[in-house]
N, C-alpha and C positions, 0 to 999 in steps of 0.2 A: 060557626064560628073557629072552629078547627082548622077547616079549607083558605080559612081568612088569614088565620093566625101563621101558618105553613109559607102562605102567598108574600106575606109583609114579612117574616124574618129571611125567606130567601131575597126580594128587595134590599133589607139591609144587606144582605151578605155582596152583593154586587155592587149597592154603592161602599160598603166598607172594603172590596179588594181595588175599587177603582179610586182611591184615596177621598171619597165625599165623605167625611169625618160628619158633617154636619145633617147631611142627608141620612147618613148609615144611622146616624144617634136618633135621628126623631120616628125612622122605621122601627128601630128597636123597642123605643118609646112606647111607641103605639103598639106593639103588639105586646110589651108588658101590662097594656092597659087592657086588651083583651086577654091577658092573663087572669086580671084583678076583678076586670065585670063579671067573666064568666066561674071565680069561683077558681080558679089556678085547675083548668081542665090540664095543663103539662106542667112537667116542672119548668120553674123560671130560674135557676142557679145557673144552668148555660149562658142563658139570656143575658143574666145581670153578669155574669164574664164577660159574655160578646160586649156588652155595655161598656164598662171597664176597659178593655183594650181600646175600642176604641175612644174614647177620654183620654187615653194614656196618648195614645198618637198625636191627639188634638191638644194635647200640655195640660189638660186639665186634670193635675194630677190629684185635687184634693177630692175631687169628686169621682174618679177613679178610684180611688182607695178606699172611700166608701162604698163605692160600689162593689169591691171586691169583696171588702167584708162581708156585705150583705149577701153575695154568692156564696160566700164560704159557708156563713147560715145557711144559706137555704139548701145548699149540698148536704150540711149532716140533717136537714129534715128530710127528706128526697132519695126515694130509692132509685137503682139507674147504675148504668152502667160505670167502670170503677173511674174512666178518665174524664168522667165529668167533674167529679170533684179537684184532680188535677189541673183540670183547667181553669178552675177558679182560685186557685193558688197558684197555679203559674200568671194568674191576672195579677195578683199581691205581688208577685215577686216580680212584675215587669216594670209598676209603680214603684217599687224602691228601685231598681235601675236606673229609671229614667230619671231620678230623684236625687242618683248618686249614692243612694245607700247601699253599696255595693256588697258586704257585710252581710245584711239583712236579708235581700236578692239571693244568694249563694246558700246561707242558710233556708232560705223554702225551698229551695231546688234541689239540695243533696236529699233528702228523702225521696223527690220523685226519679232520681237519677240512678240511685240505689235501687231501684224497684224494677 
C-alpha cells in the first residue's frame, strides 16, 4: 500500500502543477482513501492541506476551508517535520485570502513569518 500511496500522491502533484485541479483532487482523495483503508500508515495532515490548496485554486472555498481545518487538526495529532504544520496553516490562510478576508489571512501568516 505504501508504494501505491506514494505513486498516487506523486501523480496528484503532477496534475496539480499542470493546473488539472479536478484530476489532482481525485488522485489526492484516492490516496487519502488508502490512508483510511490501511489505518493511517502515513500522516494525512499534509495530504489534507494539499487537497485544500487544490480546492482553493478551483474556487471551492467552503470545501477548502473545511479541508484546511481538518489538516490543522490532523497535524496536531501527528509528529513530523515542523513545516507540515505550517503547510496546514498556510492552506487556511490561502482560503481566507482568496475569500477577501485579508486581515484573517495576515493574522494566520504572521507567526510563520516571525519564525
